[in-house]
C-alpha positions in Angstrom: 0.0 -0.2 0.1 1.1 3.3 -0.9 0.3 6.7 1.4 0.7 10.1 1.4 1.4 12.0 4.5 0.6 15.8 4.6 2.1 18.3 7.0 2.7 21.7 7.6 -0.8 22.8 8.0 -1.9 25.1 10.5 -3.5 28.1 11.6 -2.2 31.7 10.5 -3.2 35.4 10.1 -4.1 36.8 6.7 -0.7 38.0 4.9 1.0 35.1 6.5 2.4 31.8 5.0 2.7 28.1 5.4 4.6 25.5 3.7 3.0 22.2 3.3 4.7 18.9 2.5 3.6 15.7 1.3 5.6 12.6 1.5 4.9 8.9 0.0 5.4 6.1 2.5 4.8 2.1 1.8 5.5 0.6 -1.3 7.8 2.0 -3.3 6.1 3.3 -6.5 6.6 6.2 -8.9 4.4 8.9 -9.7 3.9 11.0 -12.9 2.3 13.9 -11.5 1.7 15.4 -8.2 -0.8 17.9 -6.9 -2.3 19.7 -4.2 -6.1 19.9 -3.7 -8.3 21.9 -1.3 -11.8 21.5 -0.1 -13.4 24.6 1.9 -16.4 23.7 4.1 -19.5 23.4 1.9 -17.7 23.3 -1.3 -16.4 21.2 -3.6 -12.7 19.6 -3.7 -10.9 22.2 -6.3 -7.5 21.5 -7.7 -4.8 24.5 -6.3 -1.5 23.4 -8.2 -0.2 20.6 -9.7 3.5 19.6 -11.1 4.4 16.7 -13.9 7.8 15.3 -14.5 9.3 18.0 -17.0 8.8 20.6 -14.2 5.3 22.1 -15.6 3.1 23.6 -13.0 -0.4 24.6 -12.9 -2.2 26.8 -10.5 -6.0 27.8 -10.2 -6.5 31.6 -11.0 -7.1 32.2 -7.2 -3.5 31.3 -5.7 -1.4 32.7 -8.7 1.8 34.5 -7.8 1.1 33.5 -4.1 1.6 29.9 -3.8 4.3 27.7 -5.5 4.5 23.8 -6.1 7.5 21.9 -6.2 8.6 18.4 -5.9 11.5 16.5 -4.4 14.2 15.1 -7.1 13.2 11.5 -5.9 9.6 12.5 -7.2 7.8 11.2 -4.3 7.4 14.6 -2.3 5.5 17.5 -3.2 5.5 20.7 -1.5 3.1 23.7 -1.3 4.4 27.1 -0.5 1.6 29.4 0.2 2.5 33.7 0.8 0.3 36.2 1.3 -2.5 33.6 2.8 -6.3 35.1 3.1 -9.1 33.9 4.9 -10.4 32.7 1.5 -7.9 30.1 1.3 -9.2 28.4 4.6 -9.6 24.6 3.6 -8.5 21.0 4.1 -5.8 20.6 1.6 -4.9 17.2 0.0 -2.0 15.8 -1.5 -2.5 13.9 -4.7 -0.2 11.8 -6.8 -0.9 9.7 -10.1 1.2 6.8 -10.8 3.3 6.4 -14.0 0.9 4.4 -15.3 -1.5 7.4 -15.1 -4.2 5.1 -14.0 -3.5 4.5 -10.3 -3.9 7.7 -8.0 -3.7 8.4 -4.5 -4.7 10.9 -2.0 -3.3 12.0 1.5 -5.5 12.5 4.6 -5.6 15.8 4.4 -4.5 18.9 6.8 -6.0 22.0 7.8 -4.9 25.5 7.0 -6.8 28.3 8.5 -6.0 32.0 7.7 -7.8 34.2 10.4 -7.2 37.5 12.4 
């Protein structure tokens, strides 16, 4: 079994920063893509950022210029640097990975991010 474990969530004031980490454990696999999703109370889960093997990154319009996704050289860890956080960023953040077969995917358990003054 492959597990994705997120860390780095917490509570910050508006304008603050957090760095989320996601590490894979368990059976050794390779990931084609890794991404971060978030789900706010009463809302659908949405894609925040993703990164694919050539280093290409995509961001939702709401976080462009504030969030940066990166990936370890081994490709089994992902990070999300979040700057200038705003109350609208409050959500549970989930790590996602798509296997090299582009069929099998994995989700982390989520980490809470709360932005409030």
